[in-house]
Biopython code that builds the backbone (N, CA, C, O; Angstrom):
import numpy as np
from Bio.PDB.StructureBuilder import StructureBuilder

atoms = [
    (1, "UNK", "N", (-65.487, -62.048, 62.829)),
    (1, "UNK", "CA", (-64.853, -60.902, 62.590)),
    (1, "UNK", "C", (-63.303, -61.257, 63.094)),
    (1, "UNK", "O", (-63.108, -61.940, 64.100)),
    (2, "UNK", "N", (-62.206, -60.705, 62.264)),
    (2, "UNK", "CA", (-60.816, -61.047, 62.438)),
    (2, "UNK", "C", (-60.227, -59.897, 63.663)),
    (2, "UNK", "O", (-60.417, -58.684, 63.585)),
    (3, "UNK", "N", (-59.530, -60.544, 64.711)),
    (3, "UNK", "CA", (-58.932, -59.594, 65.625)),
    (3, "UNK", "C", (-57.693, -59.355, 64.896)),
    (3, "UNK", "O", (-57.053, -60.203, 64.274)),
    (4, "UNK", "N", (-57.373, -57.923, 65.053)),
    (4, "UNK", "CA", (-55.799, -57.880, 64.538)),
    (4, "UNK", "C", (-54.914, -57.126, 65.728)),
    (4, "UNK", "O", (-55.255, -56.050, 66.220)),
    (5, "UNK", "N", (-54.142, -57.604, 65.975)),
    (5, "UNK", "CA", (-53.230, -57.238, 67.349)),
    (5, "UNK", "C", (-52.421, -55.943, 66.635)),
    (5, "UNK", "O", (-51.667, -56.126, 65.680)),
    (6, "UNK", "N", (-52.652, -54.703, 67.173)),
    (6, "UNK", "CA", (-51.874, -53.294, 66.955)),
    (6, "UNK", "C", (-50.146, -53.724, 66.656)),
    (6, "UNK", "O", (-49.482, -53.487, 65.648)),
    (7, "UNK", "N", (-49.791, -54.333, 67.750)),
    (7, "UNK", "CA", (-48.420, -54.636, 67.767)),
    (7, "UNK", "C", (-47.879, -55.564, 66.457)),
    (7, "UNK", "O", (-46.664, -55.680, 66.292)),
    (8, "UNK", "N", (-48.622, -56.077, 65.733)),
    (8, "UNK", "CA", (-48.450, -56.777, 64.556)),
    (8, "UNK", "C", (-48.450, -55.825, 63.302)),
    (8, "UNK", "O", (-47.916, -56.144, 62.239)),
    (9, "UNK", "N", (-49.036, -54.736, 63.496)),
    (9, "UNK", "CA", (-49.244, -53.818, 62.493)),
    (9, "UNK", "C", (-48.144, -52.967, 62.192)),
    (9, "UNK", "O", (-47.480, -52.511, 63.124)),
    (10, "UNK", "N", (-47.811, -52.642, 60.781)),
    (10, "UNK", "CA", (-46.626, -51.546, 60.536)),
    (10, "UNK", "C", (-46.680, -50.375, 61.373)),
    (10, "UNK", "O", (-47.702, -49.815, 61.771)),
    (11, "UNK", "N", (-45.563, -50.080, 61.586)),
    (11, "UNK", "CA", (-45.472, -48.626, 62.468)),
    (11, "UNK", "C", (-46.157, -47.488, 61.640)),
    (11, "UNK", "O", (-46.900, -46.721, 62.252)),
    (12, "UNK", "N", (-45.996, -47.345, 60.517)),
    (12, "UNK", "CA", (-46.920, -46.123, 59.973)),
    (12, "UNK", "C", (-48.220, -46.378, 59.903)),
    (12, "UNK", "O", (-48.852, -45.327, 59.803)),
    (13, "UNK", "N", (-48.801, -47.198, 59.912)),
    (13, "UNK", "CA", (-50.427, -47.580, 60.124)),
    (13, "UNK", "C", (-50.889, -46.986, 61.502)),
    (13, "UNK", "O", (-51.814, -46.181, 61.613)),
    (14, "UNK", "N", (-50.157, -47.463, 62.508)),
    (14, "UNK", "CA", (-50.429, -47.213, 63.889)),
    (14, "UNK", "C", (-50.224, -45.625, 64.031)),
    (14, "UNK", "O", (-51.116, -44.955, 64.553)),
    (15, "UNK", "N", (-49.112, -45.064, 63.589)),
    (15, "UNK", "CA", (-48.850, -43.635, 63.556)),
    (15, "UNK", "C", (-50.022, -42.967, 62.710)),
    (15, "UNK", "O", (-50.628, -42.070, 63.296)),
    (16, "UNK", "N", (-50.373, -43.235, 61.590)),
    (16, "UNK", "CA", (-51.446, -42.559, 60.879)),
    (16, "UNK", "C", (-53.065, -42.801, 61.739)),
    (16, "UNK", "O", (-54.110, -42.161, 61.621)),
    (17, "UNK", "N", (-52.833, -43.619, 62.336)),
    (17, "UNK", "CA", (-54.198, -43.694, 63.038)),
    (17, "UNK", "C", (-54.225, -42.837, 64.135)),
    (17, "UNK", "O", (-55.233, -42.167, 64.359)),
    (18, "UNK", "N", (-53.172, -42.774, 64.895)),
    (18, "UNK", "CA", (-53.235, -41.687, 66.087)),
    (18, "UNK", "C", (-53.212, -40.314, 65.752)),
    (18, "UNK", "O", (-53.813, -39.419, 66.347)),
    (19, "UNK", "N", (-52.397, -40.190, 64.647)),
    (19, "UNK", "CA", (-52.445, -38.627, 64.090)),
    (19, "UNK", "C", (-53.845, -38.269, 63.519)),
    (19, "UNK", "O", (-54.235, -37.102, 63.498)),
    (20, "UNK", "N", (-54.535, -39.229, 63.092)),
    (20, "UNK", "CA", (-56.116, -38.729, 62.888)),
    (20, "UNK", "C", (-56.728, -38.657, 64.085)),
    (20, "UNK", "O", (-57.616, -37.805, 64.090)),
    (21, "UNK", "N", (-56.573, -39.282, 65.187)),
    (21, "UNK", "CA", (-57.353, -39.038, 66.234)),
    (21, "UNK", "C", (-57.111, -37.898, 66.798)),
    (21, "UNK", "O", (-58.007, -37.154, 67.197)),
    (22, "UNK", "N", (-55.554, -37.583, 66.910)),
    (22, "UNK", "CA", (-55.141, -36.098, 67.483)),
    (22, "UNK", "C", (-55.727, -34.917, 66.695)),
    (22, "UNK", "O", (-56.254, -33.954, 67.253)),
    (23, "UNK", "N", (-55.617, -35.034, 65.511)),
    (23, "UNK", "CA", (-56.073, -33.937, 64.449)),
    (23, "UNK", "C", (-57.474, -33.988, 64.727)),
    (23, "UNK", "O", (-57.904, -32.835, 64.766)),
    (24, "UNK", "N", (-58.444, -34.907, 64.955)),
    (24, "UNK", "CA", (-59.891, -34.570, 65.136)),
    (24, "UNK", "C", (-60.126, -33.993, 66.425)),
    (24, "UNK", "O", (-60.927, -33.069, 66.565)),
    (25, "UNK", "N", (-59.428, -34.518, 67.441)),
    (25, "UNK", "CA", (-59.463, -33.804, 68.614)),
    (25, "UNK", "C", (-59.094, -32.356, 68.721)),
    (25, "UNK", "O", (-59.717, -31.615, 69.483)),
    (26, "UNK", "N", (-58.051, -31.908, 67.944)),
    (26, "UNK", "CA", (-57.646, -30.599, 67.896)),
    (26, "UNK", "C", (-58.699, -29.706, 67.179)),
    (26, "UNK", "O", (-58.883, -28.528, 67.484)),
    (27, "UNK", "N", (-59.480, -30.471, 66.046)),
    (27, "UNK", "CA", (-60.711, -29.772, 65.628)),
    (27, "UNK", "C", (-61.717, -29.401, 66.273)),
    (27, "UNK", "O", (-62.376, -28.365, 66.198)),
    (28, "UNK", "N", (-61.856, -30.725, 67.225)),
    (28, "UNK", "CA", (-63.180, -30.456, 68.146)),
    (28, "UNK", "C", (-62.977, -29.325, 69.430)),
    (28, "UNK", "O", (-63.855, -28.827, 70.135)),
    (29, "UNK", "N", (-61.416, -29.099, 69.469)),
    (29, "UNK", "CA", (-61.296, -28.036, 70.488)),
    (29, "UNK", "C", (-61.419, -26.822, 69.985)),
    (29, "UNK", "O", (-61.957, -25.874, 70.557)),
    (30, "UNK", "N", (-60.819, -26.813, 68.666)),
    (30, "UNK", "CA", (-61.059, -25.319, 67.811)),
    (30, "UNK", "C", (-62.483, -25.092, 67.776)),
    (30, "UNK", "O", (-62.948, -24.066, 68.273)),
    (31, "UNK", "N", (-63.111, -25.839, 67.307)),
    (31, "UNK", "CA", (-64.878, -25.648, 66.943)),
    (31, "UNK", "C", (-65.471, -25.219, 68.155)),
    (31, "UNK", "O", (-66.368, -24.384, 68.032)),
    (32, "UNK", "N", (-65.137, -25.649, 69.466)),
    (32, "UNK", "CA", (-65.707, -25.464, 70.672)),
    (32, "UNK", "C", (-65.209, -23.838, 71.004)),
    (32, "UNK", "O", (-66.026, -22.938, 71.197)),
    (33, "UNK", "N", (-63.836, -23.654, 71.031)),
    (33, "UNK", "CA", (-63.440, -22.299, 71.404)),
    (33, "UNK", "C", (-63.934, -21.136, 70.295)),
    (33, "UNK", "O", (-64.352, -20.015, 70.583)),
    (34, "UNK", "N", (-63.791, -21.638, 69.102)),
    (34, "UNK", "CA", (-64.215, -20.667, 67.989)),
    (34, "UNK", "C", (-65.886, -20.628, 67.894)),
    (34, "UNK", "O", (-66.381, -19.810, 67.119)),
    (35, "UNK", "N", (-66.603, -21.348, 68.535)),
    (35, "UNK", "CA", (-67.932, -21.808, 68.596)),
    (35, "UNK", "C", (-68.610, -22.052, 67.008)),
    (35, "UNK", "O", (-69.646, -21.568, 66.553)),
    (36, "UNK", "N", (-67.771, -22.845, 66.451)),
    (36, "UNK", "CA", (-68.171, -23.418, 65.108)),
    (36, "UNK", "C", (-67.774, -22.669, 63.837)),
    (36, "UNK", "O", (-67.935, -23.118, 62.702)),
    (37, "UNK", "N", (-67.119, -21.215, 64.205)),
    (37, "UNK", "CA", (-67.210, -20.239, 63.075)),
    (37, "UNK", "C", (-65.922, -20.712, 62.259)),
    (37, "UNK", "O", (-64.803, -20.468, 62.711)),
    (38, "UNK", "N", (-66.065, -21.291, 61.231)),
    (38, "UNK", "CA", (-64.851, -21.716, 60.279)),
    (38, "UNK", "C", (-63.995, -20.975, 60.224)),
    (38, "UNK", "O", (-62.909, -21.438, 60.573)),
    (39, "UNK", "N", (-64.017, -19.546, 59.793)),
    (39, "UNK", "CA", (-62.997, -18.545, 59.531)),
    (39, "UNK", "C", (-62.331, -18.488, 60.714)),
    (39, "UNK", "O", (-61.114, -18.662, 60.657)),
    (40, "UNK", "N", (-62.950, -18.241, 62.022)),
    (40, "UNK", "CA", (-62.120, -18.012, 63.024)),
    (40, "UNK", "C", (-61.313, -19.468, 63.303)),
    (40, "UNK", "O", (-60.172, -19.417, 63.763)),
    (41, "UNK", "N", (-61.847, -20.563, 63.054)),
    (41, "UNK", "CA", (-61.174, -21.832, 63.280)),
    (41, "UNK", "C", (-59.899, -21.531, 62.507)),
    (41, "UNK", "O", (-58.814, -21.428, 63.078)),
    (42, "UNK", "N", (-60.049, -21.400, 61.256)),
    (42, "UNK", "CA", (-58.862, -21.539, 60.387)),
    (42, "UNK", "C", (-57.706, -20.501, 60.765)),
    (42, "UNK", "O", (-56.550, -20.895, 60.609)),
    (43, "UNK", "N", (-57.912, -19.254, 61.230)),
    (43, "UNK", "CA", (-57.174, -18.347, 61.918)),
    (43, "UNK", "C", (-56.510, -18.970, 63.182)),
    (43, "UNK", "O", (-55.316, -18.792, 63.420)),
    (44, "UNK", "N", (-57.293, -19.675, 63.949)),
    (44, "UNK", "CA", (-56.783, -20.123, 65.339)),
    (44, "UNK", "C", (-56.086, -21.323, 64.869)),
    (44, "UNK", "O", (-55.279, -21.730, 65.705)),
    (45, "UNK", "N", (-56.143, -22.000, 63.821)),
    (45, "UNK", "CA", (-55.284, -23.346, 63.754)),
    (45, "UNK", "C", (-54.148, -23.069, 62.534)),
    (45, "UNK", "O", (-53.333, -23.886, 62.105)),
    (46, "UNK", "N", (-54.338, -21.682, 62.109)),
    (46, "UNK", "CA", (-53.295, -21.345, 61.047)),
    (46, "UNK", "C", (-53.282, -22.231, 59.852)),
    (46, "UNK", "O", (-52.227, -22.660, 59.385)),
    (47, "UNK", "N", (-54.622, -22.545, 59.284)),
    (47, "UNK", "CA", (-54.638, -23.141, 57.991)),
    (47, "UNK", "C", (-55.587, -22.580, 57.380)),
    (47, "UNK", "O", (-56.184, -21.677, 57.967)),
    (48, "UNK", "N", (-55.989, -22.964, 56.023)),
    (48, "UNK", "CA", (-57.396, -22.058, 55.343)),
    (48, "UNK", "C", (-58.562, -22.643, 55.670)),
    (48, "UNK", "O", (-58.812, -23.749, 56.148)),
    (49, "UNK", "N", (-59.329, -21.616, 55.297)),
    (49, "UNK", "CA", (-60.826, -22.118, 55.749)),
    (49, "UNK", "C", (-61.142, -23.183, 54.991)),
    (49, "UNK", "O", (-61.923, -23.943, 55.563)),
    (50, "UNK", "N", (-60.794, -23.537, 53.830)),
    (50, "UNK", "CA", (-61.240, -24.800, 52.839)),
    (50, "UNK", "C", (-60.800, -25.792, 53.557)),
    (50, "UNK", "O", (-61.623, -26.682, 53.771)),
    (51, "UNK", "N", (-59.470, -25.949, 54.118)),
    (51, "UNK", "CA", (-59.121, -27.169, 54.995)),
    (51, "UNK", "C", (-59.976, -27.410, 56.080)),
    (51, "UNK", "O", (-60.377, -28.530, 56.396)),
    (52, "UNK", "N", (-60.251, -26.381, 56.642)),
    (52, "UNK", "CA", (-61.043, -26.526, 57.716)),
    (52, "UNK", "C", (-62.434, -27.187, 57.446)),
    (52, "UNK", "O", (-62.970, -27.983, 58.218)),
    (53, "UNK", "N", (-62.988, -26.731, 56.173)),
    (53, "UNK", "CA", (-64.333, -27.606, 55.749)),
    (53, "UNK", "C", (-63.983, -28.678, 55.523)),
    (53, "UNK", "O", (-64.533, -29.481, 56.276)),
    (54, "UNK", "N", (-63.242, -29.168, 54.759)),
    (54, "UNK", "CA", (-62.525, -30.491, 54.311)),
    (54, "UNK", "C", (-62.549, -31.339, 55.435)),
    (54, "UNK", "O", (-63.390, -32.221, 55.611)),
    (55, "UNK", "N", (-61.415, -31.006, 56.362)),
    (55, "UNK", "CA", (-61.671, -31.805, 57.707)),
    (55, "UNK", "C", (-62.845, -31.917, 58.436)),
    (55, "UNK", "O", (-63.227, -33.049, 58.732)),
    (56, "UNK", "N", (-63.496, -30.934, 58.784)),
    (56, "UNK", "CA", (-64.890, -30.901, 59.619)),
    (56, "UNK", "C", (-65.791, -31.976, 59.013)),
    (56, "UNK", "O", (-66.376, -32.747, 59.775)),
    (57, "UNK", "N", (-65.956, -32.084, 57.557)),
    (57, "UNK", "CA", (-66.475, -33.003, 56.757)),
    (57, "UNK", "C", (-65.868, -34.430, 56.891)),
    (57, "UNK", "O", (-66.684, -35.345, 56.772)),
    (58, "UNK", "N", (-64.624, -34.757, 57.110)),
    (58, "UNK", "CA", (-63.903, -35.670, 57.084)),
    (58, "UNK", "C", (-64.122, -36.384, 58.328)),
    (58, "UNK", "O", (-64.102, -37.614, 58.363)),
    (59, "UNK", "N", (-64.340, -35.627, 59.401)),
    (59, "UNK", "CA", (-64.328, -36.124, 60.817)),
    (59, "UNK", "C", (-65.877, -35.885, 61.163)),
    (59, "UNK", "O", (-66.164, -36.266, 62.298)),
    (60, "UNK", "N", (-66.816, -35.397, 60.507)),
    (60, "UNK", "CA", (-68.204, -35.393, 60.764)),
    (60, "UNK", "C", (-68.409, -34.484, 61.942)),
    (60, "UNK", "O", (-69.029, -34.893, 62.924)),
    (61, "UNK", "N", (-67.853, -33.107, 61.881)),
    (61, "UNK", "CA", (-68.090, -32.076, 63.165)),
    (61, "UNK", "C", (-68.863, -31.158, 62.303)),
    (61, "UNK", "O", (-68.547, -30.806, 61.166)),
    (62, "UNK", "N", (-69.663, -30.892, 62.813)),
    (62, "UNK", "CA", (-70.713, -29.671, 62.326)),
    (62, "UNK", "C", (-70.458, -28.355, 63.232)),
    (62, "UNK", "O", (-70.664, -28.354, 64.446)),
    (63, "UNK", "N", (-70.004, -27.275, 62.533)),
    (63, "UNK", "CA", (-70.048, -25.887, 62.958)),
    (63, "UNK", "C", (-71.120, -25.154, 62.701)),
    (63, "UNK", "O", (-72.145, -25.798, 62.478)),
    (64, "UNK", "N", (-71.201, -23.851, 62.660)),
    (64, "UNK", "CA", (-72.360, -22.995, 62.636)),
    (64, "UNK", "C", (-72.757, -22.953, 61.219)),
    (64, "UNK", "O", (-72.088, -22.738, 60.208)),
    (65, "UNK", "N", (-74.162, -23.242, 61.409)),
    (65, "UNK", "CA", (-74.984, -23.120, 59.738)),
    (65, "UNK", "C", (-75.348, -21.825, 59.844)),
    (65, "UNK", "O", (-75.886, -21.282, 60.809)),
    (66, "UNK", "N", (-75.033, -21.359, 58.819)),
    (66, "UNK", "CA", (-75.805, -19.945, 58.365)),
    (66, "UNK", "C", (-77.528, -19.971, 58.396)),
    (66, "UNK", "O", (-78.177, -20.915, 57.945)),
    (67, "UNK", "N", (-78.011, -18.996, 58.893)),
    (67, "UNK", "CA", (-79.625, -19.093, 58.972)),
    (67, "UNK", "C", (-80.176, -18.719, 57.702)),
    (67, "UNK", "O", (-79.694, -17.973, 56.849)),
    (68, "UNK", "N", (-81.295, -19.369, 57.705)),
    (68, "UNK", "CA", (-82.111, -19.415, 56.568)),
    (68, "UNK", "C", (-82.328, -18.011, 55.993)),
    (68, "UNK", "O", (-82.866, -17.188, 56.732)),
    (69, "UNK", "N", (-81.878, -17.557, 54.445)),
    (69, "UNK", "CA", (-82.178, -16.368, 54.239)),
    (69, "UNK", "C", (-80.881, -15.443, 53.999)),
    (69, "UNK", "O", (-80.921, -14.395, 53.354)),
    (70, "UNK", "N", (-79.886, -15.899, 54.521)),
    (70, "UNK", "CA", (-78.731, -15.445, 54.450)),
    (70, "UNK", "C", (-77.823, -15.641, 53.356)),
    (70, "UNK", "O", (-76.698, -15.143, 53.392)),
]
sb = StructureBuilder()
sb.init_structure("model")
sb.init_model(0)
sb.init_chain("A")
sb.init_seg("    ")
for serial, (resi, resn, name, xyz) in enumerate(atoms, 1):
    if name == "N":
        sb.init_residue(resn, " ", resi, " ")
    sb.init_atom(name, np.array(xyz, "f"), 0.0, 1.0, " ", f" {name:<3s}", serial, name[0])
structure = sb.get_structure()
């Protein structure tokens, strides 16, 4: 495996990596605060519910699942 030193990477790449980490942490906080309720998370974060769903899938975050039969 090749070791890549971050100081040699383009600044935009490092910035993008940091922003993804920050966004994931923000979604984890919102998920805990809203007990996994996607609609509540959307309102809390000021974004659409579909964007919440997309980001949760992207970051592998599980929210509330509807019970069978609902």
